[in-house]
Structure formats: structure tokens, C-alpha cells
N, CA and C atoms as an extended XYZ file, in Angstrom:
294
Properties=species:S:1:pos:R:3:atomname:S:1:resname:S:1:resid:I:1 pbc="F F F"
N        -3.248        5.899      -16.149 N   MET     1
C        -3.456        4.945      -14.949 CA  MET     1
C        -5.198        4.559      -15.111 C   MET     1
N        -5.410        3.128      -15.003 N   SER     2
C        -6.776        3.009      -14.984 CA  SER     2
C        -7.470        3.346      -13.816 C   SER     2
N        -8.825        3.102      -13.628 N   ASP     3
C        -9.755        3.383      -12.712 CA  ASP     3
C        -9.535        2.174      -11.603 C   ASP     3
N        -9.077        0.761      -12.022 N   ASP     4
C        -8.807       -0.407      -11.214 CA  ASP     4
C        -7.482       -0.143      -10.508 C   ASP     4
N        -6.797        0.928      -10.814 N   GLN     5
C        -5.308        1.296      -10.083 CA  GLN     5
C        -5.266        2.234       -9.106 C   GLN     5
N        -6.484        2.955       -9.003 N   THR     6
C        -6.423        4.065       -8.091 CA  THR     6
C        -7.676        3.963       -7.112 C   THR     6
N        -7.686        4.499       -5.907 N   ALA     7
C        -8.723        4.480       -5.116 CA  ALA     7
C        -8.211        5.432       -3.884 C   ALA     7
N        -9.553        5.987       -3.673 N   GLU     8
C        -9.217        7.149       -2.573 CA  GLU     8
C       -10.566        6.991       -1.503 C   GLU     8
N       -10.031        7.121       -0.308 N   ALA     9
C       -11.140        7.237        0.863 CA  ALA     9
C       -10.423        7.616        2.238 C   ALA     9
N       -11.160        8.166        2.998 N   ASN    10
C       -10.863        8.657        4.615 CA  ASN    10
C        -9.495        9.471        4.365 C   ASN    10
N        -9.402       10.228        3.355 N   GLY    11
C        -8.195       11.219        3.193 CA  GLY    11
C        -6.959       10.481        2.735 C   GLY    11
N        -6.941        9.524        2.185 N   ILE    12
C        -5.870        8.555        1.830 CA  ILE    12
C        -6.245        8.326        0.227 C   ILE    12
N        -5.090        8.491       -0.468 N   ARG    13
C        -5.178        7.966       -1.921 CA  ARG    13
C        -4.113        6.648       -2.058 C   ARG    13
N        -4.760        5.716       -2.727 N   ALA    14
C        -3.975        4.621       -2.938 CA  ALA    14
C        -3.801        4.416       -4.635 C   ALA    14
N        -2.364        4.173       -4.766 N   THR    15
C        -2.051        3.917       -6.392 CA  THR    15
C        -1.464        2.640       -6.378 C   THR    15
N        -1.698        1.875       -7.433 N   TYR    16
C        -1.139        0.550       -7.625 CA  TYR    16
C        -0.558        0.637       -9.007 C   TYR    16
N         0.598        0.022       -9.177 N   GLU    17
C         1.415        0.078      -10.286 CA  GLU    17
C         2.391       -1.169      -10.527 C   GLU    17
N         2.562       -1.577      -11.687 N   GLU    18
C         3.650       -2.749      -11.890 CA  GLU    18
C         4.837       -2.232      -12.526 C   GLU    18
N         5.997       -2.629      -11.949 N   THR    19
C         7.164       -2.056      -12.624 CA  THR    19
C         7.826       -3.337      -13.344 C   THR    19
N         8.949       -3.157      -13.714 N   ALA    20
C         9.660       -4.285      -14.560 CA  ALA    20
C         9.891       -5.541      -13.378 C   ALA    20
N         9.843       -4.929      -11.935 N   THR    21
C        10.392       -6.181      -11.105 CA  THR    21
C         9.279       -6.265       -9.863 C   THR    21
N         8.391       -5.216       -9.800 N   GLU    22
C         7.604       -5.244       -8.538 CA  GLU    22
C         6.114       -4.720       -9.049 C   GLU    22
N         5.353       -5.423       -8.128 N   ARG    23
C         3.848       -4.930       -8.058 CA  ARG    23
C         4.056       -3.892       -6.906 C   ARG    23
N         3.374       -2.646       -6.906 N   LEU    24
C         3.707       -1.671       -5.891 CA  LEU    24
C         2.279       -1.046       -5.611 C   LEU    24
N         1.995       -0.935       -4.244 N   LEU    25
C         0.897       -0.244       -3.790 CA  LEU    25
C         1.388        0.810       -2.970 C   LEU    25
N         1.115        2.212       -3.002 N   GLU    26
C         1.493        3.251       -2.348 CA  GLU    26
C         0.333        3.971       -1.891 C   GLU    26
N         0.514        4.311       -0.722 N   PHE    27
C        -0.717        4.954        0.039 CA  PHE    27
C        -0.159        6.532        0.344 C   PHE    27
N        -0.970        7.343        0.208 N   ARG    28
C        -0.526        8.889        0.510 CA  ARG    28
C        -1.650        9.636        1.268 C   ARG    28
N        -1.459       10.189        2.283 N   SER    29
C        -2.341       11.133        2.927 CA  SER    29
C        -2.876       12.386        1.946 C   SER    29
N        -3.911       12.699        1.727 N   THR    30
C        -4.417       13.622        0.947 CA  THR    30
C        -5.097       14.825        1.563 C   THR    30
N        -5.474       14.586        2.759 N   ASP    31
C        -6.182       15.605        3.380 CA  ASP    31
C        -5.396       16.081        4.643 C   ASP    31
N        -5.017       17.098        5.044 N   GLU    32
C        -4.368       17.602        6.263 CA  GLU    32
C        -5.137       17.546        7.496 C   GLU    32
N        -6.609       17.524        7.390 N   SER    33
C        -7.520       17.478        8.431 CA  SER    33
C        -7.977       16.216        8.840 C   SER    33
N        -7.410       15.276        8.187 N   THR    34
C        -7.642       13.898        8.860 CA  THR    34
C        -6.375       13.520        9.516 C   THR    34
N        -6.334       12.299       10.434 N   ARG    35
C        -5.424       11.988       11.361 CA  ARG    35
C        -4.231       11.242       10.349 C   ARG    35
N        -4.612       10.924        9.131 N   ALA    36
C        -3.699       10.260        8.416 CA  ALA    36
C        -2.527       11.151        7.969 C   ALA    36
N        -1.257       10.705        8.005 N   SER    37
C        -0.206       11.745        7.436 CA  SER    37
C         0.972       10.783        6.826 C   SER    37
N         1.571       11.154        6.007 N   GLY    38
C         2.641       10.733        5.183 CA  GLY    38
C         2.351        9.834        4.108 C   GLY    38
N         3.128        8.841        4.101 N   THR    39
C         3.192        7.877        3.008 CA  THR    39
C         3.399        6.447        3.423 C   THR    39
N         3.254        5.239        2.786 N   ALA    40
C         3.509        4.092        3.086 CA  ALA    40
C         3.427        3.271        1.796 C   ALA    40
N         3.936        2.230        1.689 N   ALA    41
C         4.082        1.473        0.407 CA  ALA    41
C         4.210       -0.085        0.816 C   ALA    41
N         3.430       -0.832       -0.081 N   ILE    42
C         3.573       -2.375       -0.075 CA  ILE    42
C         4.156       -2.825       -1.424 C   ILE    42
N         5.122       -3.624       -1.321 N   ALA    43
C         5.561       -4.091       -2.546 CA  ALA    43
C         5.727       -5.819       -2.593 C   ALA    43
N         5.616       -6.182       -3.832 N   GLN    44
C         5.831       -7.642       -4.065 CA  GLN    44
C         6.504       -7.819       -5.393 C   GLN    44
N         7.112       -9.084       -5.578 N   ASN    45
C         7.701       -9.368       -6.810 CA  ASN    45
C         6.633       -9.447       -7.956 C   ASN    45
N         7.008       -8.919       -9.131 N   VAL    46
C         6.136       -8.874      -10.141 CA  VAL    46
C         5.332      -10.155      -10.530 C   VAL    46
N         6.032      -11.430      -10.159 N   GLU    47
C         5.322      -12.693      -10.322 CA  GLU    47
C         4.097      -12.836       -9.312 C   GLU    47
N         4.197      -12.048       -8.138 N   GLY    48
C         3.132      -12.088       -7.271 CA  GLY    48
C         2.991      -13.200       -6.234 C   GLY    48
N         4.000      -13.926       -5.994 N   TYR    49
C         4.234      -15.027       -5.101 CA  TYR    49
C         5.166      -14.702       -3.854 C   TYR    49
N         5.885      -13.756       -3.768 N   ALA    50
C         6.816      -13.420       -2.767 CA  ALA    50
C         6.216      -12.745       -1.633 C   ALA    50
N         7.013      -12.777       -0.523 N   MET    51
C         6.499      -12.136        0.627 CA  MET    51
C         6.181      -10.447        0.209 C   MET    51
N         5.402       -9.897        1.090 N   LEU    52
C         5.315       -8.551        0.888 CA  LEU    52
C         6.099       -7.591        1.665 C   LEU    52
N         6.584       -6.630        1.027 N   LYS    53
C         7.575       -5.711        1.799 CA  LYS    53
C         6.839       -4.374        2.056 C   LYS    53
N         6.922       -4.174        3.241 N   VAL    54
C         6.272       -2.872        3.729 CA  VAL    54
C         7.635       -1.598        3.758 C   VAL    54
N         7.380       -0.364        3.146 N   ARG    55
C         8.346        0.621        3.183 CA  ARG    55
C         7.709        1.939        3.644 C   ARG    55
N         8.391        2.851        3.828 N   PRO    56
C         7.819        4.188        4.355 CA  PRO    56
C         7.400        4.896        2.934 C   PRO    56
N         8.201        4.673        1.881 N   THR    57
C         7.827        5.295        0.582 CA  THR    57
C         7.931        4.278       -0.390 C   THR    57
N         7.501        4.452       -1.640 N   ALA    58
C         7.734        3.451       -2.827 CA  ALA    58
C         9.222        2.990       -2.874 C   ALA    58
N         9.896        3.990       -2.797 N   ASP    59
C        11.396        3.597       -2.985 CA  ASP    59
C        12.244        3.598       -1.878 C   ASP    59
N        11.562        3.668       -0.810 N   GLY    60
C        12.362        3.458        0.487 CA  GLY    60
C        12.891        2.146        0.952 C   GLY    60
N        13.537        2.033        2.147 N   ASP    61
C        14.270        1.028        2.559 CA  ASP    61
C        13.184        0.038        2.974 C   ASP    61
N        13.068       -1.125        2.919 N   GLU    62
C        12.227       -2.140        3.445 CA  GLU    62
C        12.195       -2.046        5.070 C   GLU    62
N        11.049       -2.155        5.696 N   LEU    63
C        10.865       -2.206        7.093 CA  LEU    63
C        10.446       -3.473        7.701 C   LEU    63
N         9.848       -4.073        6.838 N   GLU    64
C         9.344       -5.491        7.317 CA  GLU    64
C         8.703       -6.164        6.220 C   GLU    64
N         8.817       -7.617        6.366 N   ARG    65
C         8.159       -8.435        5.333 CA  ARG    65
C         6.982       -9.166        5.748 C   ARG    65
N         5.984       -9.416        5.161 N   TYR    66
C         4.838      -10.282        5.699 CA  TYR    66
C         4.439      -11.366        4.498 C   TYR    66
N         3.777      -12.286        4.950 N   TYR    67
C         3.293      -13.220        4.038 CA  TYR    67
C         1.720      -12.806        3.572 C   TYR    67
N         0.973      -12.255        4.554 N   GLY    68
C        -0.372      -11.948        4.270 CA  GLY    68
C        -0.708      -10.361        4.078 C   GLY    68
N        -1.366      -10.155        3.183 N   PHE    69
C        -1.760       -8.759        2.708 CA  PHE    69
C        -2.321       -8.180        4.031 C   PHE    69
N        -3.109       -8.692        4.772 N   ASP    70
C        -3.946       -7.950        6.059 CA  ASP    70
C        -2.690       -7.585        6.904 C   ASP    70
N        -1.798       -8.392        7.086 N   MET    71
C        -0.568       -8.103        8.014 CA  MET    71
C         0.146       -6.591        7.509 C   MET    71
N         0.487       -6.908        6.204 N   ALA    72
C         1.110       -5.605        5.474 CA  ALA    72
C         0.135       -4.312        5.585 C   ALA    72
N        -1.063       -4.568        5.459 N   LEU    73
C        -2.136       -3.318        5.495 CA  LEU    73
C        -1.939       -2.923        6.948 C   LEU    73
N        -1.823       -3.743        7.969 N   ASP    74
C        -1.882       -3.349        9.308 CA  ASP    74
C        -0.647       -2.418        9.570 C   ASP    74
N         0.558       -2.856        8.755 N   HIS    75
C         1.758       -2.070        9.171 CA  HIS    75
C         1.657       -0.689        8.387 C   HIS    75
N         1.118       -0.858        7.300 N   ALA    76
C         1.117        0.382        6.509 CA  ALA    76
C        -0.019        1.612        7.168 C   ALA    76
N        -1.005        1.017        7.868 N   GLY    77
C        -1.800        1.860        8.834 CA  GLY    77
C        -1.157        2.337        9.649 C   GLY    77
N        -0.340        1.717       10.286 N   GLU    78
C         0.521        2.093       11.544 CA  GLU    78
C         1.370        3.324       11.212 C   GLU    78
N         1.862        3.165        9.852 N   LEU    79
C         2.938        4.174        9.299 CA  LEU    79
C         1.965        5.400        9.020 C   LEU    79
N         0.735        5.406        8.618 N   LEU    80
C         0.023        6.413        8.322 CA  LEU    80
C        -0.891        6.868        9.503 C   LEU    80
N        -0.741        6.212       10.570 N   GLY    81
C        -1.651        6.881       11.751 CA  GLY    81
C        -3.216        6.306       11.598 C   GLY    81
N        -3.627        5.475       10.669 N   VAL    82
C        -4.900        5.129       10.702 CA  VAL    82
C        -5.248        3.603       10.816 C   VAL    82
N        -6.436        3.313       10.946 N   SER    83
C        -6.728        1.913       10.888 CA  SER    83
C        -6.637        1.176        9.572 C   SER    83
N        -5.916        0.044        9.479 N   PRO    84
C        -6.041       -0.700        8.074 CA  PRO    84
C        -7.375       -0.587        7.480 C   PRO    84
N        -8.371       -0.757        8.199 N   HIS    85
C        -9.646       -0.773        7.457 CA  HIS    85
C        -9.829        0.714        6.761 C   HIS    85
N        -9.169        1.569        7.327 N   ASP    86
C        -9.415        3.006        6.509 CA  ASP    86
C        -8.658        2.978        5.250 C   ASP    86
N        -7.768        2.139        4.892 N   LEU    87
C        -6.902        2.160        3.716 CA  LEU    87
C        -7.889        1.714        2.526 C   LEU    87
N        -7.825        2.588        1.483 N   PRO    88
C        -8.569        2.178        0.197 CA  PRO    88
C        -7.609        1.271       -0.364 C   PRO    88
N        -8.174        0.357       -1.104 N   VAL    89
C        -7.248       -0.710       -2.020 CA  VAL    89
C        -8.030       -1.015       -3.445 C   VAL    89
N        -7.059       -0.334       -4.254 N   PRO    90
C        -7.513       -0.443       -5.645 CA  PRO    90
C        -7.761       -2.040       -6.077 C   PRO    90
N        -8.794       -2.185       -6.947 N   PRO    91
C        -9.167       -3.523       -7.440 CA  PRO    91
C        -7.965       -4.309       -7.973 C   PRO    91
N        -7.251       -3.667       -8.682 N   ALA    92
C        -5.954       -4.312       -9.249 CA  ALA    92
C        -4.948       -4.747       -8.059 C   ALA    92
N        -5.158       -4.348       -6.974 N   ALA    93
C        -4.158       -4.666       -5.801 CA  ALA    93
C        -4.808       -5.681       -4.882 C   ALA    93
N        -5.941       -6.105       -4.999 N   GLU    94
C        -6.642       -6.757       -4.145 CA  GLU    94
C        -6.087       -8.337       -3.859 C   GLU    94
N        -5.390       -8.732       -4.895 N   ASP    95
C        -4.888      -10.212       -4.784 CA  ASP    95
C        -3.457      -10.130       -4.470 C   ASP    95
N        -2.902       -9.163       -3.820 N   MET    96
C        -1.588       -9.231       -3.326 CA  MET    96
C        -1.493      -10.014       -1.855 C   MET    96
N        -0.212      -10.715       -1.963 N   GLY    97
C        -0.063      -11.486       -0.633 CA  GLY    97
C        -0.089      -13.005       -1.240 C   GLY    97
N         0.220      -13.854       -0.078 N   MET    98
C         0.290      -15.249       -0.546 CA  MET    98
C        -0.995      -15.845       -0.089 C   MET    98
């Protein structure tokens, strides 16, 4: 995995990958001493033009869909118990959303 596909800050590690069908950004709490806990994921079709799907895990069931990346980050932050501004976003994932 390249440096532009991972980011870590505020006790959260973000990992971006592309599968055969999706662009996938997964957040995972890395520090039990922070208020963040659990995981959250944002997925988009591999072409990068469809709505973003928020899931509790990378392979979990879809919870909600959003057009904007900011809205999807808000929901992911809620799942982790942190502000969306605390979520690190790897450079490769910065263009997700419509």
C-alpha cells in the first residue's frame, strides 16, 4: 500500500483501496485512550461518480447514501464518536464524492 493510501491522526487510521468494483475508505480506531471507537467505511463505485455508501465496516451493510463526501464523513465520524474534522483522509481518497 502506498503512502497516499493511508493516513493516521487523532487515534484513527484511514486506509484507502480500490477493488474490482469499489473505491473504499475505511476508518479504524487505533488508540483506546481516545474517544474514537470501532470502524466506519465509505464506499463508492470504482468509476467514482456514484453516491457514497456509509457502512459500519468495509464489508458491512449499507447504512446510508450521500452525494457529498463531507456528508459521508459526518456520518463516519458519528459512527466512530468523533468530529468529522478529526478523520484523516489519505490523498488518494480526497476526490471521493460527486
